[in-house]
VOGU-3710 file (C-alpha; in Angstrom, 3 decimals, decimal comma):
1> mktgttllsl> 149,614/-249,563/85,346  147,766/-246,267/85,152  144,392/-248,024/85,279  145,443/-250,071/88,324  146,648/-246,966/90,148  143,364/-245,208/89,424  141,367/-248,228/90,612  143,444/-248,471/93,802  142,928/-244,767/94,504  139,199/-245,125/93,955
11> mtatfaagca> 139,012/-248,131/96,307  141,015/-246,286/98,970  138,787/-243,228/98,730  135,651/-245,387/98,889  136,962/-247,256/101,942  137,863/-243,987/103,720  134,432/-242,540/102,986  132,792/-245,684/104,297  134,793/-245,510/107,500  133,787/-241,865/107,980
21> ltipasqlaa> 130,131/-242,781/107,595  130,438/-245,495/110,245  131,987/-243,248/112,939  129,437/-243,205/115,763  127,581/-239,922/116,167  128,567/-239,934/119,854  132,246/-239,665/118,896  131,556/-236,725/116,620  129,490/-234,989/119,310  132,242/-235,584/121,851
31> qtgkvfdelt> 134,266/-232,787/120,230  131,926/-230,223/121,772  130,683/-229,671/125,282  127,161/-228,967/126,428  125,619/-226,096/128,368  122,497/-226,212/130,537  121,455/-222,798/131,825  118,116/-223,169/133,643  118,985/-225,689/136,345  117,928/-225,245/139,971
41> ldskilkgdr> 118,563/-226,444/143,494  116,627/-225,796/146,671  118,333/-223,649/149,286  117,303/-223,716/152,927  119,688/-220,852/153,719  118,227/-218,539/151,053  114,737/-220,025/151,422  113,944/-220,927/147,832  115,155/-222,304/144,533  118,455/-221,032/143,181
51> kyaiylppgy> 119,332/-221,197/139,499  122,650/-222,138/137,953  124,172/-222,915/134,560  126,775/-225,562/133,840  129,198/-226,375/131,040  130,046/-230,072/130,673  133,221/-230,656/128,615  133,594/-232,774/125,469  133,363/-236,453/126,337  131,586/-235,992/129,667
61> etsqrrypvl> 128,541/-238,052/128,693  130,563/-240,974/127,309  133,248/-241,162/129,990  133,347/-242,217/133,620  136,153/-239,874/134,651  135,893/-237,105/137,217  136,791/-233,545/136,205  138,269/-230,429/137,790  135,853/-227,533/138,212  135,864/-223,783/137,627
71> yllhgsgddq> 133,203/-221,710/139,379  132,584/-218,736/137,059  130,749/-215,761/138,576  128,692/-213,178/136,640  128,547/-209,433/137,201  125,896/-207,115/138,599  122,732/-207,014/136,502  123,378/-210,395/134,904  122,390/-213,850/136,093  123,608/-217,412/135,532
81> tgwvqfgeve> 123,072/-217,017/131,779  125,446/-214,050/131,430  128,577/-216,062/130,711  126,532/-218,342/128,445  124,801/-215,694/126,340  127,298/-212,832/126,292  130,482/-214,564/127,396  130,204/-217,366/124,817  131,525/-219,805/127,397  130,613/-222,913/125,387
91> hiadkaineg> 132,487/-221,835/122,251  135,501/-220,500/124,165  135,792/-223,539/126,441  135,426/-226,013/123,560  138,168/-224,224/121,637  140,509/-224,058/124,632  140,062/-227,749/125,402  140,221/-228,976/121,794  143,375/-226,965/121,104  145,018/-228,374/124,208
101> yatpmiivmp> 145,826/-225,255/126,217  143,129/-225,992/128,801  142,365/-229,307/130,429  138,806/-230,646/130,173  136,895/-229,104/133,063  133,379/-228,488/134,299  132,383/-224,818/134,506  129,634/-223,867/136,948  127,860/-220,504/136,802  125,614/-219,690/139,784
111> dantgrrgyw> 122,888/-217,025/139,850  123,547/-214,184/142,318  120,855/-211,833/141,050  117,638/-213,182/142,552  116,303/-211,418/145,654  119,494/-209,512/146,349  122,679/-209,014/144,377  126,055/-210,161/145,590  128,096/-213,254/146,430  128,569/-212,439/150,111
121> ndirgewrye> 126,543/-212,291/153,316  124,891/-208,926/153,897  125,872/-206,689/156,785  122,908/-207,749/158,927  123,218/-211,476/158,244  119,746/-211,594/156,690  120,941/-212,638/153,193  123,664/-215,257/153,546  124,772/-215,934/149,972  128,354/-216,828/150,874
131> dfffqefipf> 127,100/-219,355/153,424  124,767/-220,785/150,758  127,624/-221,054/148,257  129,938/-223,031/150,524  127,491/-224,950/152,688  124,904/-225,868/150,044  125,903/-225,008/146,487  129,393/-226,537/146,207  128,387/-229,748/148,033  125,320/-230,103/145,776
141> iektyrikge> 127,281/-229,517/142,557  130,125/-231,833/143,479  127,728/-234,587/144,512  125,545/-234,232/141,392  128,334/-234,121/138,776  131,532/-236,133/138,378  133,865/-233,574/139,909  137,201/-234,027/141,653  136,380/-232,573/145,040  139,886/-231,745/146,262
151> khyravagls> 141,089/-228,125/146,629  143,700/-228,378/143,905  141,066/-229,368/141,321  138,807/-226,415/142,173  139,123/-222,805/140,931  137,028/-219,625/140,968  136,856/-216,668/138,572  134,426/-213,876/137,842  133,893/-210,418/136,385  133,032/-207,118/138,072
161> mggegtylyg> 130,725/-208,008/141,004  131,738/-211,621/140,327  135,362/-210,494/140,437  134,751/-209,099/143,908  133,149/-212,407/144,827  136,250/-214,156/143,465  138,536/-212,023/145,629  136,413/-212,658/148,723  136,065/-216,396/148,164  139,798/-216,811/147,605
171> lhhpdmfssa> 140,622/-214,667/150,649  137,944/-216,057/152,967  138,363/-219,699/151,900  141,988/-220,276/150,811  141,577/-223,942/151,728  138,962/-224,372/148,973  140,595/-223,115/145,758  143,857/-223,726/143,943  143,387/-220,594/141,797  141,350/-217,390/141,897
181> cplsaatgpm> 141,005/-215,089/138,874  139,201/-211,774/139,454  138,476/-209,900/136,200  137,667/-206,165/136,161  136,797/-206,687/139,805  135,145/-204,445/142,317  137,391/-204,349/145,378  134,966/-203,436/148,161  135,136/-200,413/150,490  138,457/-198,611/150,656
191> tvadtwtslt> 137,975/-197,164/154,169  135,734/-197,753/157,175  134,113/-194,364/156,550  133,304/-195,370/152,975  131,789/-198,735/153,916  128,185/-197,705/154,549  128,211/-195,254/151,624  129,368/-197,966/149,237  126,764/-200,416/150,547  124,007/-197,849/150,098
201> rftqpapgtp> 125,189/-197,044/146,590  125,662/-200,550/145,227  123,571/-203,006/147,265  120,196/-203,989/145,802  117,858/-203,579/147,563  119,313/-200,742/149,676  120,281/-201,869/153,194  118,145/-199,325/155,093  119,348/-197,497/158,198  122,978/-197,989/159,203
211> pdtatieayf> 123,884/-200,417/162,004  126,229/-199,466/164,834  129,809/-198,381/164,200  131,329/-201,655/165,440  129,239/-203,664/162,948  130,293/-201,402/160,078  133,967/-201,670/161,072  133,758/-205,463/161,340  132,103/-205,644/157,913  134,852/-203,452/156,424
221> kthsilylvt> 137,574/-205,743/157,792  135,995/-208,807/156,176  134,904/-207,228/152,863  137,612/-204,739/151,914  139,914/-206,563/149,501  142,745/-204,150/150,212  142,410/-204,663/153,987  142,290/-208,445/153,651  145,352/-208,520/151,393  147,320/-206,123/153,608
231> nmpedqkkav> 146,530/-208,218/156,684  146,827/-211,683/155,148  148,364/-214,251/157,526  151,803/-215,437/156,508  150,707/-219,058/156,121  148,050/-218,090/153,553  150,217/-216,072/151,185  150,924/-219,008/148,873  147,692/-220,907/149,459  145,975/-219,591/146,319
241> rwyidcgddd> 147,359/-218,815/142,850  146,117/-215,352/141,843  145,474/-214,036/138,327  144,198/-210,438/138,307  143,142/-208,751/135,053  141,600/-205,305/134,511  141,467/-203,084/131,421  143,344/-199,790/131,202  140,084/-197,923/130,495  138,088/-199,614/133,257
251> fltegnclvh> 136,651/-197,496/136,084  137,800/-200,243/138,496  141,455/-200,205/137,400  142,651/-198,094/140,342  141,323/-200,500/142,971  142,925/-203,499/141,251  146,233/-201,651/140,890  146,190/-200,910/144,634  145,520/-204,581/145,364  148,413/-205,524/143,063
261> iamhknniph> 150,737/-203,117/144,891  149,611/-204,453/148,276  150,198/-208,043/147,146  153,640/-207,092/145,851  154,581/-205,363/149,126  153,352/-208,332/151,152  155,157/-210,935/149,022  151,933/-212,567/147,838  152,637/-214,341/144,519  150,243/-213,297/141,761
271> efrvrdgghs> 149,902/-212,495/138,083  148,660/-209,006/137,223  147,479/-207,943/133,767  146,361/-204,564/132,459  145,269/-204,919/128,843  143,766/-202,484/126,364  140,047/-202,254/127,001  137,255/-201,318/129,340  134,428/-202,816/131,359  132,936/-204,837/128,525
281> wpywraalpe> 132,153/-208,319/127,244  134,795/-208,209/124,487  137,387/-207,731/127,237  136,052/-210,619/129,348  135,662/-212,965/126,385  139,328/-212,350/125,586  140,235/-212,997/129,240  138,447/-216,338/129,596  140,915/-218,456/127,537  143,784/-217,113/129,655
291> vmkfvsdafh> 141,839/-217,883/132,820  141,236/-221,449/131,651  144,917/-221,873/130,837  145,956/-220,447/134,214  143,683/-222,690/136,265  144,649/-225,691/134,117  148,282/-225,132/135,048  147,282/-225,510/138,708  145,184/-228,612/137,984  148,225/-230,191/136,297
301> qf> 150,763/-229,319/138,981  149,567/-231,892/141,490
//
């Protein structure tokens, strides 16, 4: 009886090992996603090639399904590789998807650091990045990859300068995104008087001589996050799910707290987090799983 049991165990182990060896390599590889970080498209609006990176989730290459999409924006001084190299997006996204707290999604990371920095149109209308993003970039991405093109399967998030871009995209285009998640975000000029000073300080290259007062005031009203939130139309207050996160040691905490207060006063639903930390990659790497979970909740609601 003992010999038979041993022989049966040996046969079972041998069979299991044989089955493991015959599992197709494609199934094993399907447990991880893939990142491509030197892709390009031609832009007529920006007059040249624009780079982007993309994360394709586990199973993308072997399936025929379409996926929701998260547009993930880098900060000032980085490019489309920032979230790949420093943000560890591939590892974090694989883990979130494999552990089941994020749905499989495509993550797209555009480059906003070639020529001029920023995700918005400049004050003179000479550098129209926001127009490029919505008129050329999103249509190109969602035609090239198997993406669900409806609003409720599309989200945007970003850090610092990319957080400001996230605010602006969610506020300017509430019909485009189910969720917006600004992280450690810049919040634009606080007053009309501060508008030109802030542009001169942060815009690269510097914008030159100031335009007329009416142009500066109009720019303030379309690029101050606090102004846009305070004056949000009633029918837009629930159009986008907001997740705002900024560290307690971050130099941008005050602006995000003021936006939180303004949203609260204006009955704009949102989640607001202040965690221990500063303006750093460890903080943003810790934020990304929560962002993926938050946007996944929106993808699943519909």
